[in-house]
N, CA, C and O atoms as a Tinker XYZ file with bonds, in Angstrom:
   308  protein
     1  N     24.119000   13.143000   16.557000    73     2
     2  CA    23.837000   13.440000   15.194000    64     1     3
     3  C     24.260000   14.875000   14.807000    63     2     4     5
     4  O     24.815000   15.085000   13.729000    81     3
     5  N     23.994000   15.867000   15.694000    73     3     6
     6  CA    24.390000   17.237000   15.335000    64     5     7
     7  C     25.804000   17.352000   15.202000    63     6     8     9
     8  O     26.205000   18.130000   14.337000    81     7
     9  N     26.680000   16.701000   15.922000    73     7    10
    10  CA    28.109000   16.867000   15.738000    64     9    11
    11  C     28.554000   16.284000   14.418000    63    10    12    13
    12  O     29.424000   16.833000   13.741000    81    11
    13  N     27.922000   15.115000   14.039000    73    11    14
    14  CA    28.221000   14.531000   12.781000    64    13    15
    15  C     27.887000   15.370000   11.575000    63    14    16    17
    16  O     28.653000   15.461000   10.616000    81    15
    17  N     26.712000   15.987000   11.648000    73    15    18
    18  CA    26.280000   16.890000   10.577000    64    17    19
    19  C     27.119000   18.082000   10.567000    63    18    20    21
    20  O     27.422000   18.589000    9.486000    81    19
    21  N     27.544000   18.602000   11.730000    73    19    22
    22  CA    28.368000   19.838000   11.788000    64    21    23
    23  C     29.718000   19.627000   11.126000    63    22    24    25
    24  O     30.372000   20.599000   10.747000    81    23
    25  N     30.151000   18.379000   10.977000    73    23    26
    26  CA    31.500000   18.170000   10.366000    64    25    27
    27  C     31.334000   18.041000    8.843000    63    26    28    29
    28  O     32.325000   18.023000    8.112000    81    27
    29  N     30.114000   17.954000    8.377000    73    27    30
    30  CA    29.974000   17.649000    6.918000    64    29    31
    31  C     30.160000   18.913000    6.132000    63    30    32    33
    32  O     29.731000   20.003000    6.510000    81    31
    33  N     30.839000   18.704000    4.991000    73    31    34
    34  CA    31.099000   19.844000    4.073000    64    33    35
    35  C     31.004000   19.295000    2.618000    63    34    36    37
    36  O     31.470000   18.187000    2.352000    81    35
    37  N     30.431000   20.032000    1.725000    73    35    38
    38  CA    30.234000   19.620000    0.338000    64    37    39
    39  C     29.201000   18.538000    0.255000    63    38    40    41
    40  O     29.271000   17.767000   -0.703000    81    39
    41  N     28.302000   18.397000    1.096000    73    39    42
    42  CA    27.307000   17.302000    1.161000    64    41    43
    43  C     26.044000   17.806000    0.447000    63    42    44    45
    44  O     25.957000   18.951000    0.005000    81    43
    45  N     25.043000   16.859000    0.359000    73    43    46
    46  CA    23.775000   17.104000   -0.214000    64    45    47
    47  C     22.775000   17.107000    0.849000    63    46    48    49
    48  O     22.833000   16.270000    1.749000    81    47
    49  N     21.800000   18.057000    0.797000    73    47    50
    50  CA    20.699000   18.080000    1.728000    64    49    51
    51  C     19.485000   17.545000    0.989000    63    50    52    53
    52  O     19.001000   18.137000    0.024000    81    51
    53  N     18.997000   16.378000    1.485000    73    51    54
    54  CA    17.782000   15.766000    0.899000    64    53    55
    55  C     16.613000   16.171000    1.703000    63    54    56    57
    56  O     16.495000   15.881000    2.893000    81    55
    57  N     15.694000   16.893000    0.977000    73    55    58
    58  CA    14.549000   17.458000    1.653000    64    57    59
    59  C     13.360000   16.533000    1.478000    63    58    60    61
    60  O     12.683000   16.580000    0.451000    81    59
    61  N     13.097000   15.686000    2.476000    73    59    62
    62  CA    11.973000   14.777000    2.384000    64    61    63
    63  C     12.503000   13.386000    2.192000    63    62    64    65
    64  O     13.453000   13.138000    1.449000    81    63
    65  N     11.836000   12.470000    2.905000    73    63    66
    66  CA    12.182000   11.049000    2.901000    64    65    67
    67  C     11.005000   10.200000    2.567000    63    66    68    69
    68  O     10.933000    9.061000    3.027000    81    67
    69  N     10.044000   10.704000    1.767000    73    67    70
    70  CA     8.911000    9.871000    1.491000    64    69    71
    71  C      9.309000    8.795000    0.430000    63    70    72    73
    72  O     10.477000    8.412000    0.383000    81    71
    73  N      8.432000    8.334000   -0.364000    73    71    74
    74  CA     8.825000    7.263000   -1.347000    64    73    75
    75  C     10.003000    7.658000   -2.222000    63    74    76    77
    76  O     10.973000    6.904000   -2.292000    81    75
    77  N      9.964000    8.799000   -2.889000    73    75    78
    78  CA    11.029000    9.258000   -3.756000    64    77    79
    79  C     12.286000    9.514000   -2.983000    63    78    80    81
    80  O     13.375000    9.058000   -3.331000    81    79
    81  N     12.091000   10.304000   -1.857000    73    79    82
    82  CA    13.258000   10.629000   -1.021000    64    81    83
    83  C     13.982000    9.370000   -0.562000    63    82    84    85
    84  O     15.211000    9.318000   -0.529000    81    83
    85  N     13.229000    8.403000   -0.225000    73    83    86
    86  CA    13.856000    7.108000    0.298000    64    85    87
    87  C     14.628000    6.418000   -0.853000    63    86    88    89
    88  O     15.689000    5.846000   -0.602000    81    87
    89  N     14.148000    6.454000   -2.047000    73    87    90
    90  CA    14.879000    5.938000   -3.246000    64    89    91
    91  C     16.169000    6.628000   -3.409000    63    90    92    93
    92  O     17.215000    6.001000   -3.576000    81    91
    93  N     16.102000    7.988000   -3.360000    73    91    94
    94  CA    17.286000    8.851000   -3.490000    64    93    95
    95  C     18.256000    8.566000   -2.420000    63    94    96    97
    96  O     19.440000    8.385000   -2.705000    81    95
    97  N     17.825000    8.512000   -1.187000    73    95    98
    98  CA    18.688000    8.194000   -0.009000    64    97    99
    99  C     19.350000    6.858000   -0.165000    63    98   100   101
   100  O     20.524000    6.717000    0.176000    81    99
   101  N     18.658000    5.883000   -0.659000    73    99   102
   102  CA    19.208000    4.577000   -0.911000    64   101   103
   103  C     20.382000    4.648000   -1.895000    63   102   104   105
   104  O     21.441000    4.067000   -1.654000    81   103
   105  N     20.176000    5.385000   -3.032000    73   103   106
   106  CA    21.249000    5.514000   -4.020000    64   105   107
   107  C     22.453000    6.334000   -3.435000    63   106   108   109
   108  O     23.604000    5.966000   -3.669000    81   107
   109  N     22.196000    7.418000   -2.694000    73   107   110
   110  CA    23.314000    8.145000   -2.109000    64   109   111
   111  C     24.075000    7.275000   -1.174000    63   110   112   113
   112  O     25.305000    7.329000   -1.161000    81   111
   113  N     23.365000    6.416000   -0.333000    73   111   114
   114  CA    24.038000    5.559000    0.627000    64   113   115
   115  C     24.868000    4.567000   -0.052000    63   114   116   117
   116  O     26.008000    4.344000    0.356000    81   115
   117  N     24.357000    3.932000   -1.099000    73   115   118
   118  CA    25.095000    2.854000   -1.829000    64   117   119
   119  C     26.356000    3.463000   -2.493000    63   118   120   121
   120  O     27.400000    2.815000   -2.553000    81   119
   121  N     26.245000    4.721000   -2.993000    73   119   122
   122  CA    27.405000    5.357000   -3.665000    64   121   123
   123  C     28.295000    6.150000   -2.740000    63   122   124   125
   124  O     29.234000    6.809000   -3.186000    81   123
   125  N     28.007000    6.091000   -1.449000    73   123   126
   126  CA    28.856000    6.766000   -0.430000    64   125   127
   127  C     28.873000    8.272000   -0.629000    63   126   128   129
   128  O     29.858000    8.948000   -0.330000    81   127
   129  N     27.738000    8.790000   -1.154000    73   127   130
   130  CA    27.635000   10.252000   -1.379000    64   129   131
   131  C     27.207000   10.869000   -0.006000    63   130   132   133
   132  O     26.216000   10.477000    0.611000    81   131
   133  N     28.002000   11.823000    0.398000    73   131   134
   134  CA    27.620000   12.449000    1.752000    64   133   135
   135  C     26.353000   13.270000    1.700000    63   134   136   137
   136  O     26.233000   14.170000    0.869000    81   135
   137  N     25.432000   12.986000    2.549000    73   135   138
   138  CA    24.117000   13.718000    2.524000    64   137   139
   139  C     23.495000   13.709000    3.898000    63   138   140   141
   140  O     23.883000   12.924000    4.764000    81   139
   141  N     22.534000   14.577000    4.096000    73   139   142
   142  CA    21.786000   14.663000    5.334000    64   141   143
   143  C     20.308000   14.798000    4.898000    63   142   144   145
   144  O     20.001000   15.490000    3.927000    81   143
   145  N     19.419000   14.137000    5.620000    73   143   146
   146  CA    17.937000   14.155000    5.318000    64   145   147
   147  C     17.307000   15.141000    6.300000    63   146   148   149
   148  O     17.650000   15.189000    7.481000    81   147
   149  N     16.346000   15.948000    5.746000    73   147   150
   150  CA    15.464000   16.697000    6.629000    64   149   151
   151  C     14.065000   16.157000    6.324000    63   150   152   153
   152  O     13.569000   16.187000    5.198000    81   151
   153  N     13.463000   15.658000    7.422000    73   151   154
   154  CA    12.046000   15.070000    7.278000    64   153   155
   155  C     11.234000   15.396000    8.514000    63   154   156   157
   156  O     11.740000   15.394000    9.636000    81   155
   157  N     10.035000   15.659000    8.296000    73   155   158
   158  CA     9.078000   15.924000    9.445000    64   157   159
   159  C      8.588000   14.747000   10.103000    63   158   160   161
   160  O      8.524000   14.704000   11.331000    81   159
   161  N      8.205000   13.696000    9.302000    73   159   162
   162  CA     7.471000   12.590000    9.882000    64   161   163
   163  C      8.429000   11.461000   10.353000    63   162   164   165
   164  O      9.266000   10.950000    9.609000    81   163
   165  N      8.235000   11.118000   11.644000    73   163   166
   166  CA     9.022000   10.102000   12.228000    64   165   167
   167  C      9.014000    8.776000   11.455000    63   166   168   169
   168  O     10.046000    8.112000   11.363000    81   167
   169  N      7.886000    8.397000   10.915000    73   167   170
   170  CA     7.782000    7.140000   10.197000    64   169   171
   171  C      8.694000    7.127000    9.042000    63   170   172   173
   172  O      9.341000    6.104000    8.818000    81   171
   173  N      8.812000    8.187000    8.270000    73   171   174
   174  CA     9.706000    8.253000    7.135000    64   173   175
   175  C     11.190000    8.176000    7.594000    63   174   176   177
   176  O     12.042000    7.571000    6.943000    81   175
   177  N     11.433000    8.808000    8.718000    73   175   178
   178  CA    12.836000    8.735000    9.256000    64   177   179
   179  C     13.150000    7.318000    9.662000    63   178   180   181
   180  O     14.260000    6.857000    9.398000    81   179
   181  N     12.228000    6.587000   10.297000    73   179   182
   182  CA    12.518000    5.166000   10.613000    64   181   183
   183  C     12.741000    4.399000    9.304000    63   182   184   185
   184  O     13.614000    3.534000    9.229000    81   183
   185  N     11.982000    4.707000    8.320000    73   183   186
   186  CA    12.117000    4.007000    6.997000    64   185   187
   187  C     13.506000    4.124000    6.432000    63   186   188   189
   188  O     14.102000    3.147000    5.977000    81   187
   189  N     14.024000    5.374000    6.471000    73   187   190
   190  CA    15.369000    5.556000    5.824000    64   189   191
   191  C     16.463000    4.989000    6.761000    63   190   192   193
   192  O     17.535000    4.601000    6.298000    81   191
   193  N     16.189000    4.946000    8.051000    73   191   194
   194  CA    17.257000    4.339000    8.934000    64   193   195
   195  C     17.378000    2.900000    8.730000    63   194   196   197
   196  O     18.375000    2.311000    9.146000    81   195
   197  N     16.408000    2.270000    8.103000    73   195   198
   198  CA    16.456000    0.887000    7.716000    64   197   199
   199  C     17.528000    0.702000    6.654000    63   198   200   201
   200  O     18.128000   -0.370000    6.578000    81   199
   201  N     17.771000    1.647000    5.884000    73   199   202
   202  CA    18.791000    1.545000    4.864000    64   201   203
   203  C     20.187000    1.512000    5.451000    63   202   204   205
   204  O     21.061000    0.778000    4.989000    81   203
   205  N     20.373000    2.305000    6.454000    73   203   206
   206  CA    21.772000    2.404000    7.105000    64   205   207
   207  C     21.793000    3.536000    8.078000    63   206   208   209
   208  O     20.754000    4.121000    8.385000    81   207
   209  N     22.942000    3.849000    8.561000    73   207   210
   210  CA    23.176000    4.950000    9.532000    64   209   211
   211  C     23.239000    6.283000    8.741000    63   210   212   213
   212  O     24.316000    6.760000    8.383000    81   211
   213  N     22.092000    6.839000    8.495000    73   211   214
   214  CA    21.990000    8.004000    7.641000    64   213   215
   215  C     21.738000    9.218000    8.568000    63   214   216   217
   216  O     20.851000    9.176000    9.421000    81   215
   217  N     22.524000   10.291000    8.391000    73   215   218
   218  CA    22.293000   11.475000    9.295000    64   217   219
   219  C     20.987000   12.165000    8.873000    63   218   220   221
   220  O     20.690000   12.234000    7.680000    81   219
   221  N     20.231000   12.658000    9.804000    73   219   222
   222  CA    18.932000   13.258000    9.566000    64   221   223
   223  C     18.696000   14.385000   10.604000    63   222   224   225
   224  O     19.341000   14.521000   11.644000    81   223
   225  N     17.751000   15.116000   10.206000    73   223   226
   226  CA    17.172000   16.144000   11.156000    64   225   227
   227  C     15.676000   15.994000   11.041000    63   226   228   229
   228  O     15.134000   16.063000    9.938000    81   227
   229  N     15.022000   15.799000   12.107000    73   227   230
   230  CA    13.556000   15.743000   12.112000    64   229   231
   231  C     13.124000   17.202000   12.216000    63   230   232   233
   232  O     13.274000   17.853000   13.250000    81   231
   233  N     12.582000   17.686000   11.102000    73   231   234
   234  CA    12.230000   19.100000   11.041000    64   233   235
   235  C     11.607000   19.433000    9.664000    63   234   236   237
   236  O     11.192000   18.533000    8.935000    81   235
   237  N     11.551000   20.670000    9.337000    73   235   238
   238  CA    10.916000   21.163000    8.205000    64   237   239
   239  C     11.904000   21.808000    7.237000    63   238   240   241
   240  O     12.531000   22.823000    7.543000    81   239
   241  N     12.023000   21.205000    6.086000    73   239   242
   242  CA    12.987000   21.650000    5.032000    64   241   243
   243  C     12.754000   23.073000    4.588000    63   242   244   245
   244  O     13.629000   23.671000    3.963000    81   243
   245  N     11.547000   23.656000    4.907000    73   243   246
   246  CA    11.266000   25.117000    4.495000    64   245   247
   247  C     11.613000   25.992000    5.611000    63   246   248   249
   248  O     11.444000   27.206000    5.496000    81   247
   249  N     12.086000   25.479000    6.684000    73   247   250
   250  CA    12.445000   26.400000    7.899000    64   249   251
   251  C     13.925000   26.698000    7.795000    63   250   252   253
   252  O     14.744000   25.783000    7.708000    81   251
   253  N     14.255000   27.915000    7.805000    73   251   254
   254  CA    15.700000   28.338000    7.743000    64   253   255
   255  C     16.529000   27.695000    8.856000    63   254   256   257
   256  O     17.654000   27.269000    8.597000    81   255
   257  N     16.047000   27.616000   10.003000    73   255   258
   258  CA    16.754000   27.036000   11.204000    64   257   259
   259  C     17.103000   25.615000   10.894000    63   258   260   261
   260  O     18.221000   25.216000   11.221000    81   259
   261  N     16.244000   24.790000   10.282000    73   259   262
   262  CA    16.558000   23.443000    9.977000    64   261   263
   263  C     17.553000   23.306000    8.849000    63   262   264   265
   264  O     18.397000   22.410000    8.862000    81   263
   265  N     17.461000   24.166000    7.900000    73   263   266
   266  CA    18.393000   24.187000    6.748000    64   265   267
   267  C     19.797000   24.516000    7.277000    63   266   268   269
   268  O     20.785000   23.916000    6.855000    81   267
   269  N     19.865000   25.456000    8.185000    73   267   270
   270  CA    21.168000   25.915000    8.791000    64   269   271
   271  C     21.716000   24.770000    9.638000    63   270   272   273
   272  O     22.922000   24.523000    9.639000    81   271
   273  N     20.817000   24.053000   10.378000    73   271   274
   274  CA    21.300000   22.877000   11.100000    64   273   275
   275  C     21.828000   21.746000   10.278000    63   274   276   277
   276  O     22.675000   20.974000   10.729000    81   275
   277  N     21.326000   21.643000    9.057000    73   275   278
   278  CA    21.745000   20.671000    8.085000    64   277   279
   279  C     23.032000   21.114000    7.369000    63   278   280   281
   280  O     23.616000   20.358000    6.593000    81   279
   281  N     23.438000   22.292000    7.634000    73   279   282
   282  CA    24.731000   22.788000    7.067000    64   281   283
   283  C     24.537000   23.393000    5.681000    63   282   284   285
   284  O     25.399000   23.212000    4.821000    81   283
   285  N     23.514000   24.057000    5.446000    73   283   286
   286  CA    23.205000   24.594000    4.135000    64   285   287
   287  C     24.376000   25.513000    3.691000    63   286   288   289
   288  O     24.623000   25.525000    2.485000    81   287
   289  N     25.053000   26.206000    4.436000    73   287   290
   290  CA    26.184000   27.047000    4.076000    64   289   291
   291  C     27.446000   26.273000    3.719000    63   290   292   293
   292  O     28.389000   26.838000    3.165000    81   291
   293  N     27.464000   25.022000    4.027000    73   291   294
   294  CA    28.648000   24.222000    3.676000    64   293   295
   295  C     28.252000   23.141000    2.645000    63   294   296   297
   296  O     29.104000   22.419000    2.127000    81   295
   297  N     26.970000   23.052000    2.369000    73   295   298
   298  CA    26.521000   22.024000    1.407000    64   297   299
   299  C     26.843000   22.356000   -0.013000    63   298   300   301
   300  O     27.021000   23.518000   -0.379000    81   299
   301  N     26.918000   21.286000   -0.840000    73   299   302
   302  CA    27.115000   21.393000   -2.289000    64   301   303
   303  C     25.772000   21.625000   -2.972000    63   302   304   305
   304  O     25.652000   22.454000   -3.873000    81   303
   305  N     24.759000   20.871000   -2.523000    73   303   306
   306  CA    23.443000   20.863000   -3.151000    64   305   307
   307  C     22.403000   20.810000   -2.029000    63   306   308
   308  O     21.203000   20.794000   -2.300000    81   307
């Protein structure tokens, strides 16, 4: 997963995969919008993986290290 995320550029970082985040992830997946999810709770990660092969980081979107891992310096949003 880390290698896949490291190759991303101009992507969106989706912070959280709860109910609203899952809806957004579903729309991004359907429209082939490049994105990565940062989520703390493993259950929410499992839920979004039911949508498809979505890149994710299990972590805290308020932590600089997790944002850097998600490619914040290369991300569009």
